[in-house]
Backbone as JSON, one array per atom type, in Angstrom:
{
  "sequence": "MCNADFGSVGKSHLFFPGFDKLVHCGFFFMMVVLSCNGYIRKNGAGNLWFKPAFVITLLAILYGAIIELLQLWVFTWRSGEWNDLFADTVGAGMAIFSILVTTGALKYEKK",
  "N": [[-7.8, 0.24, -9.79], [-8.69, 1.4, -7.46], [-10.2, 3.5, -8.31], [-12.28, 2.54, -9.77], [-15.61, 2.16, -11.01], [-18.0, 0.32, -9.6], [-20.68, 0.08, -9.67], [-23.8, -1.42, -9.01], [-22.71, -3.67, -7.87], [-21.03, -3.01, -5.79], [-22.79, -2.6, -3.74], [-23.58, -5.01, -2.83], [-24.66, -7.68, -0.66], [-22.57, -9.21, 0.13], [-20.36, -7.68, 0.68], [-18.98, -6.51, 3.51], [-19.26, -3.97, 6.12], [-16.56, -1.76, 6.01], [-15.09, -3.19, 4.22], [-13.99, -1.91, 2.02], [-11.88, -0.5, 3.19], [-10.23, -2.59, 3.97], [-9.51, -3.58, 1.48], [-8.09, -1.39, 0.45], [-5.91, -1.37, 2.25], [-4.79, -3.89, 1.68], [-4.1, -3.59, -1.07], [-2.12, -1.59, -0.93], [-0.28, -2.78, 0.74], [0.62, -4.89, -0.91], [1.64, -3.37, -3.05], [3.86, -2.02, -1.9], [5.38, -4.22, -1.05], [5.96, -5.45, -3.52], [7.34, -3.34, -4.75], [9.57, -3.11, -3.08], [10.6, -5.64, -3.54], [11.41, -5.39, -6.21], [13.39, -3.41, -5.86], [15.2, -4.79, -4.19], [15.92, -6.94, -5.85], [17.26, -5.56, -7.81], [19.34, -4.21, -6.44], [20.27, -5.86, -4.41], [19.69, -7.65, -1.34], [21.08, -6.77, 0.88], [21.26, -4.07, 0.59], [18.98, -2.7, 1.23], [18.34, -0.33, 3.09], [17.48, 2.09, 5.63], [16.93, 4.54, 4.27], [16.15, 3.94, 1.43], [13.94, 2.32, 2.05], [12.31, 4.09, 3.46], [11.82, 5.98, 1.44], [10.41, 4.45, -0.47], [8.13, 3.81, 1.04], [7.13, 6.38, 1.63], [6.57, 7.32, -0.98], [4.53, 5.54, -1.66], [2.54, 6.29, 0.17], [2.11, 8.94, -0.63], [1.14, 8.45, -3.18], [-1.26, 7.19, -2.48], [-2.52, 9.39, -1.31], [-2.82, 11.04, -3.55], [-4.57, 9.47, -5.05], [-6.83, 9.62, -3.38], [-7.39, 12.38, -3.56], [-7.99, 12.53, -6.27], [-10.29, 10.94, -6.26], [-11.92, 12.59, -4.79], [-12.21, 14.95, -6.34], [-12.25, 14.36, -9.13], [-13.24, 11.74, -9.94], [-16.38, 11.32, -9.75], [-18.11, 9.34, -8.87], [-16.92, 8.17, -6.74], [-15.71, 8.73, -3.38], [-13.45, 10.84, -1.73], [-11.7, 9.91, 1.12], [-10.45, 10.32, 4.44], [-10.13, 8.07, 5.98], [-9.62, 6.08, 4.1], [-7.1, 6.87, 3.18], [-5.71, 6.51, 5.54], [-5.93, 3.71, 5.78], [-4.45, 3.0, 3.53], [-1.94, 3.91, 4.36], [-1.51, 2.29, 6.62], [-1.37, -0.24, 5.38], [0.94, 0.14, 3.78], [2.81, 0.6, 5.81], [2.71, -1.85, 7.23], [3.73, -3.52, 5.27], [6.37, -2.54, 4.8], [7.48, -2.92, 7.28], [7.37, -5.73, 7.49], [9.06, -6.44, 5.36], [11.52, -5.27, 6.15], [12.01, -6.68, 8.53], [12.2, -9.29, 7.54], [14.38, -9.1, 5.67], [16.34, -8.31, 7.46], [16.48, -10.56, 9.13], [17.39, -12.46, 7.31], [19.92, -11.42, 6.74], [21.11, -11.71, 9.22], [21.08, -14.44, 9.46], [22.92, -15.25, 7.55], [25.37, -14.59, 8.61]],
  "CA": [[-8.86, -0.42, -9.05], [-9.23, 2.3, -6.42], [-11.09, 4.49, -8.93], [-13.26, 1.87, -10.61], [-17.02, 2.28, -10.67], [-18.53, -1.03, -9.54], [-22.14, 0.14, -9.8], [-24.59, -2.1, -7.99], [-21.92, -4.73, -7.25], [-20.51, -2.48, -4.53], [-23.85, -2.6, -2.72], [-23.94, -6.4, -2.58], [-24.66, -8.1, 0.75], [-21.31, -9.92, 0.39], [-19.37, -6.71, 1.14], [-19.26, -6.08, 4.88], [-18.78, -2.61, 6.4], [-15.12, -1.71, 6.16], [-14.46, -3.99, 3.17], [-13.21, -0.96, 1.22], [-10.63, -0.2, 3.92], [-9.42, -3.8, 3.89], [-8.98, -3.63, 0.12], [-7.04, -0.36, 0.37], [-4.77, -1.86, 3.01], [-4.19, -4.99, 0.92], [-3.47, -3.06, -2.28], [-0.9, -0.86, -0.63], [0.66, -3.77, 1.25], [1.22, -5.56, -2.07], [2.42, -2.42, -3.84], [5.14, -1.79, -1.24], [6.15, -5.47, -1.1], [6.48, -5.62, -4.88], [8.34, -2.29, -4.99], [10.78, -3.52, -2.36], [11.13, -6.79, -4.26], [12.15, -4.85, -7.36], [14.6, -2.75, -5.37], [16.12, -5.81, -3.69], [16.44, -7.68, -7.0], [18.19, -4.7, -8.54], [20.47, -3.76, -5.63], [20.66, -6.84, -3.4], [18.96, -7.52, -0.07], [21.9, -6.06, 1.85], [21.24, -2.64, 0.31], [17.7, -2.09, 1.61], [18.53, 0.35, 4.36], [16.39, 2.97, 6.06], [16.59, 5.56, 3.28], [15.27, 3.46, 0.36], [12.68, 1.84, 2.63], [11.53, 5.29, 3.76], [11.39, 6.58, 0.18], [9.36, 3.59, -1.04], [6.93, 3.97, 1.85], [6.63, 7.73, 1.43], [5.97, 7.39, -2.31], [3.25, 4.81, -1.62], [1.56, 7.11, 0.89], [1.78, 10.07, -1.51], [0.29, 7.89, -4.24], [-2.58, 7.03, -1.86], [-3.11, 10.73, -1.15], [-3.22, 11.49, -4.88], [-5.78, 8.72, -5.38], [-7.96, 10.19, -2.62], [-7.72, 13.68, -4.15], [-8.69, 12.26, -7.53], [-11.63, 10.48, -5.93], [-12.68, 13.72, -4.27], [-12.48, 16.0, -7.31], [-12.37, 13.94, -10.52], [-14.11, 10.59, -10.07], [-17.55, 11.73, -8.95], [-18.79, 8.17, -8.31], [-16.17, 7.77, -5.55], [-15.52, 9.84, -2.45], [-12.15, 10.86, -1.07], [-11.88, 9.78, 2.57], [-9.26, 10.23, 5.27], [-10.0, 6.68, 6.44], [-8.97, 5.32, 3.03], [-5.68, 7.21, 3.22], [-5.17, 5.84, 6.72], [-5.8, 2.29, 5.44], [-3.29, 2.92, 2.63], [-0.73, 4.09, 5.18], [-1.35, 1.08, 7.43], [-0.9, -1.29, 4.48], [2.33, 0.42, 3.43], [3.61, 0.39, 7.02], [2.8, -3.29, 7.5], [4.6, -4.12, 4.26], [7.77, -2.17, 4.98], [7.9, -3.59, 8.51], [7.63, -7.15, 7.21], [10.24, -6.53, 4.49], [12.72, -4.98, 6.94], [12.22, -7.8, 9.46], [12.65, -10.45, 6.76], [15.75, -8.9, 5.18], [17.22, -8.33, 8.63], [16.64, -11.95, 9.57], [18.23, -13.13, 6.33], [21.3, -10.94, 6.93], [21.59, -12.29, 10.46], [21.25, -15.88, 9.24], [24.11, -15.46, 6.7], [26.59, -14.33, 9.38]],
  "C": [[-9.49, 0.51, -8.01], [-10.2, 3.32, -7.0], [-12.15, 3.86, -9.81], [-14.68, 2.09, -10.08], [-17.63, 0.88, -10.74], [-20.05, -1.07, -9.61], [-22.85, -0.57, -8.66], [-23.82, -3.23, -7.3], [-21.39, -4.28, -5.9], [-21.53, -2.47, -3.4], [-24.32, -4.01, -2.38], [-23.87, -6.72, -1.09], [-23.36, -8.82, 1.11], [-20.22, -8.99, 0.92], [-19.77, -6.19, 2.51], [-18.77, -4.65, 5.07], [-17.27, -2.64, 6.65], [-14.36, -2.53, 5.12], [-13.55, -3.12, 2.31], [-11.87, -0.66, 1.88], [-9.67, -1.39, 3.87], [-8.77, -3.92, 2.5], [-7.87, -2.6, -0.06], [-5.77, -0.83, 1.06], [-4.04, -2.96, 2.24], [-3.49, -4.52, -0.34], [-2.14, -2.41, -1.97], [0.16, -1.76, 0.02], [1.38, -4.43, 0.06], [2.07, -4.61, -2.9], [3.79, -2.19, -3.22], [5.99, -3.06, -1.27], [6.75, -5.67, -2.49], [7.51, -4.56, -5.24], [9.65, -2.64, -4.3], [11.42, -4.73, -3.03], [11.94, -6.34, -5.47], [13.44, -4.19, -6.94], [15.64, -3.77, -4.92], [16.71, -6.6, -4.85], [17.46, -6.85, -7.76], [19.46, -4.44, -7.74], [20.97, -4.77, -4.61], [19.98, -6.56, -2.07], [19.75, -6.74, 0.97], [21.87, -4.55, 1.68], [19.91, -1.96, 0.64], [17.85, -1.52, 3.02], [17.34, 1.26, 4.63], [15.97, 3.93, 4.95], [15.74, 5.02, 2.13], [13.94, 2.93, 0.88], [11.76, 3.01, 2.92], [10.99, 5.91, 2.48], [10.27, 5.77, -0.46], [8.05, 3.77, -0.28], [6.3, 5.35, 1.64], [5.97, 7.88, 0.06], [4.63, 6.66, -2.36], [2.18, 5.64, -0.93], [1.15, 8.32, 0.05], [0.88, 9.62, -2.66], [-1.14, 7.69, -3.71], [-3.29, 8.37, -1.69], [-3.59, 11.28, -2.5], [-4.49, 10.77, -5.31], [-6.99, 9.31, -4.66], [-8.36, 11.55, -3.16], [-8.44, 13.5, -5.48], [-10.11, 11.78, -7.27], [-12.51, 11.62, -5.45], [-13.11, 14.67, -5.38], [-12.75, 15.52, -8.73], [-13.39, 12.82, -10.68], [-15.34, 10.79, -9.18], [-18.3, 10.55, -8.35], [-18.08, 7.63, -7.08], [-16.05, 8.98, -4.63], [-14.14, 9.72, -1.81], [-12.35, 10.84, 0.44], [-10.53, 9.69, 3.27], [-9.04, 8.78, 5.73], [-9.36, 5.79, 5.37], [-7.47, 5.6, 3.01], [-5.01, 6.56, 4.43], [-4.97, 4.34, 6.45], [-4.64, 2.07, 4.47], [-1.99, 2.99, 3.42], [-0.47, 2.87, 6.05], [-0.82, -0.07, 6.57], [0.56, -1.11, 4.1], [3.25, 0.18, 4.63], [3.78, -1.07, 7.36], [3.78, -3.95, 6.53], [6.06, -3.79, 4.53], [8.32, -2.8, 6.26], [8.24, -5.05, 8.23], [8.85, -7.33, 6.32], [11.51, -6.3, 5.29], [13.02, -6.11, 7.93], [12.77, -9.01, 8.7], [14.07, -10.27, 6.25], [16.75, -8.87, 6.33], [17.49, -9.73, 9.13], [17.54, -12.72, 8.6], [19.68, -12.7, 6.44], [21.9, -11.59, 8.17], [21.9, -13.77, 10.27], [22.55, -16.16, 8.45], [25.41, -15.29, 7.49], [27.1, -15.53, 10.07]]
}
């Protein structure tokens, strides 16, 4: 989705300034949440410590950087922007924060 060419749809009056950044943030929020969900289902909620959370977040940010490099050099209809990478990082950070808070609260509740 980050590399799709939307043509004239992207210039619609329905898209406000910064809509692209909001989409980037939302995509990466969901990607990290779903990645953590897979990890938790495989290993249990008690096993999501700092290291796997850090690795999932780092991989998401690297994936965002690769997307921006592809937009800069390969997909000529898109432009690679630092602000998009920042929005990706914010989305990933929001997701990992919410996952860690939720799993921590569930561990505390079970005690």
